[in-house]
Structures are given as C-alpha cells and as structure tokens.
C-alpha positions as CSV (number, residue, x, y, z in Angstrom):
1,M,0.0,0.0,0.0
2,A,1.1,3.6,-0.2
3,A,1.6,4.2,3.6
4,D,5.4,4.5,2.9
5,P,6.1,8.2,2.5
6,G,7.9,8.9,-0.7
7,R,6.8,5.7,-2.3
8,T,4.3,7.4,-4.6
9,D,4.4,10.8,-6.3
10,G,1.0,11.7,-4.7
11,P,0.2,12.6,-1.1
12,D,0.6,9.9,1.4
13,V,-2.4,7.7,2.1
14,L,-2.4,8.8,5.7
15,D,-2.7,12.5,4.6
16,R,-5.9,11.8,2.6
17,P,-9.3,11.9,4.2
18,I,-11.1,8.6,3.6
19,D,-14.8,7.8,4.4
20,W,-14.2,4.4,5.9
21,E,-17.9,3.5,6.1
22,R,-18.3,4.3,2.4
23,A,-15.1,2.3,1.7
24,E,-16.6,-0.6,3.7
25,R,-19.7,-0.6,1.6
26,S,-17.9,-0.6,-1.7
27,P,-18.2,-3.7,-3.9
28,E,-14.4,-4.1,-4.0
29,F,-14.1,-4.2,-0.2
30,R,-17.1,-6.6,0.0
31,E,-15.5,-8.9,-2.6
32,L,-12.3,-8.9,-0.5
33,I,-14.1,-9.8,2.7
34,S,-16.1,-12.5,0.9
35,A,-13.0,-14.1,-0.6
36,K,-11.2,-14.1,2.7
37,R,-14.2,-15.6,4.5
38,R,-14.6,-18.3,1.8
39,F,-11.0,-19.4,2.7
40,V,-10.7,-18.7,6.4
41,V,-13.9,-20.2,7.6
42,P,-13.5,-23.7,6.0
43,A,-9.8,-23.8,6.9
44,T,-10.6,-22.9,10.5
45,I,-13.4,-25.5,10.7
46,F,-11.1,-28.2,9.2
47,F,-8.3,-27.4,11.6
48,L,-10.5,-27.3,14.7
49,A,-12.2,-30.6,13.6
50,W,-8.7,-32.2,13.1
51,Y,-7.6,-30.9,16.6
52,L,-10.8,-31.9,18.3
53,G,-10.6,-35.4,16.7
54,F,-7.1,-35.7,18.1
55,I,-8.2,-34.7,21.6
56,L,-11.2,-37.1,21.5
57,L,-9.0,-40.0,20.3
58,A,-6.5,-39.2,23.0
59,G,-9.2,-39.2,25.6
60,Y,-11.4,-42.1,24.5
61,A,-9.3,-44.3,22.3
62,T,-6.3,-44.8,24.5
63,D,-5.6,-48.3,23.2
64,F,-5.5,-47.1,19.6
65,M,-3.4,-44.0,20.4
66,G,-1.0,-46.2,22.4
67,E,-0.3,-48.7,19.5
68,S,3.3,-48.7,18.4
69,V,4.0,-47.6,14.9
70,Y,7.8,-48.0,15.0
71,E,10.0,-48.7,18.0
72,G,8.2,-46.8,20.6
73,L,6.7,-44.2,18.2
74,T,2.9,-44.4,18.9
75,V,-0.1,-43.4,16.8
76,G,-0.7,-40.7,19.4
77,Y,2.7,-39.1,18.8
78,C,2.2,-39.3,15.1
79,L,-1.2,-37.6,15.3
80,A,0.2,-35.0,17.6
81,L,3.0,-34.2,15.2
82,T,0.5,-33.8,12.4
83,Q,-0.9,-30.8,14.3
84,F,2.4,-29.0,13.6
85,V,2.3,-30.1,10.0
86,M,-1.3,-28.9,9.7
87,V,-0.4,-25.4,11.0
88,F,2.5,-25.2,8.7
89,V,0.5,-26.3,5.6
90,L,-2.4,-24.0,6.4
91,G,-0.1,-21.1,7.0
92,L,1.7,-21.6,3.6
93,W,-1.6,-22.1,1.9
94,Y,-2.9,-18.8,3.3
95,L,0.3,-17.0,2.2
96,K,-0.1,-18.3,-1.3
97,K,-3.8,-17.4,-1.3
98,A,-3.0,-13.9,0.0
99,D,-0.4,-13.3,-2.7
100,S,-2.6,-14.5,-5.5
101,T,-6.1,-13.4,-4.4
102,F,-6.3,-11.3,-1.2
103,D,-3.6,-8.7,-1.9
104,P,-4.8,-7.8,-5.4
105,L,-8.3,-7.4,-4.0
106,A,-7.0,-5.3,-1.2
107,E,-5.2,-3.1,-3.6
108,K,-8.3,-2.7,-5.7
109,A,-10.4,-1.8,-2.6
110,A,-7.8,0.7,-1.4
111,R,-7.6,2.3,-4.8
112,R,-11.4,2.6,-4.9
113,A,-11.4,4.2,-1.4
114,L,-8.8,6.7,-2.4
115,E,-10.6,7.5,-5.7
116,T,-13.8,8.0,-3.7
117,A,-12.0,10.3,-1.2
118,D,-10.6,12.3,-4.2
119,E,-14.1,12.6,-5.7
120,D,-15.6,13.8,-2.4
121,R,-13.1,16.6,-2.2
122,G,-14.5,18.0,-5.4
123,P,-12.8,20.5,-7.7
124,A,-10.5,23.1,-6.2
125,R,-12.1,26.5,-5.6
126,F,-10.8,29.1,-8.0
127,S,-8.9,31.9,-6.3
128,T,-6.8,34.7,-7.7
129,G,-5.0,35.1,-4.4
130,A,-5.3,35.9,-0.7
131,A,-7.0,39.2,-1.4
132,D,-10.0,37.4,-2.8
133,D,-10.6,35.7,0.5
134,V,-12.7,37.9,2.9
135,T,-11.1,36.4,6.0
136,A,-7.6,37.3,4.7
137,R,-8.4,41.0,4.5
138,T,-7.8,43.5,7.2
139,P,-10.8,45.3,8.7
140,E,-9.8,48.4,6.7
141,Q,-9.8,46.4,3.4
142,R,-13.2,44.9,4.1
143,S,-15.0,48.3,4.1
C-alpha cells in the first residue's frame, strides 16, 4: 500500500481523508471480505475438527493411540506431530492465497477508497490570491 512516505508521487495515504464507512460498503471491499471468508472459515473449521478429533482420540481411544508404529513411536505421537504439519501447511496455503487473491483485491479496494476520497473533495475552488478571501483581509480592506 502507499503508507510508505515517498513511495508514490502523490500525497501519502495517511494524509488523505477517507470515508471508511463508504469504503466498507464498496463492492471491491465486500469482494475482498467475501473471498477471505470463503478461505478462512472452512480452513478454521477443518483445523478445529482435526484438533478436536485428536483430543477425542487421546481421551477415548487410548488403546488405539498407544499402539506402536515403529520402535516406541505411537499413533498418538504421530497424530500430535500432524498438528504442527497442519499449522505449517495451512499457513503456507494462506500466504499463497493472500499473494494470488487477497492482496490484489485489497489493492483494488484501497484504490477505490482513495478515488472516492478524491471525488468527495471536489474541484479546487478558483482563487486569484489571498486578497479574494474575505477572511484574509484586514478590517480596513473589508470596508
């Protein structure tokens, strides 16, 4: 994004007034939230189901979890290690999805919010100088 001063030729994002409620209602922002939700909710449900399944097996299937797979390595240890693998895989998958989908949508939504902020400002008021502005005149000049 353009929050890095000097990154763009225009004014910094933080210097521009943005109507955040209007930006939130924009179709671009809604598309971003929808895409994130379509990824995050199923991934979270899957991970929690996997974790809960492990906990239930550990609590209620102790014989199965205690079975040896290889020289003292049990099914329970193997399933516990898959929790780390699952976090790693889901994290990498999210990063890949963010690069390919979420970041471009976020850029589009941010661009729209900035364009909307620029439109709201309207055209600059024509002025020939400070003397045209009534507040810039001294009391003697006003009369």
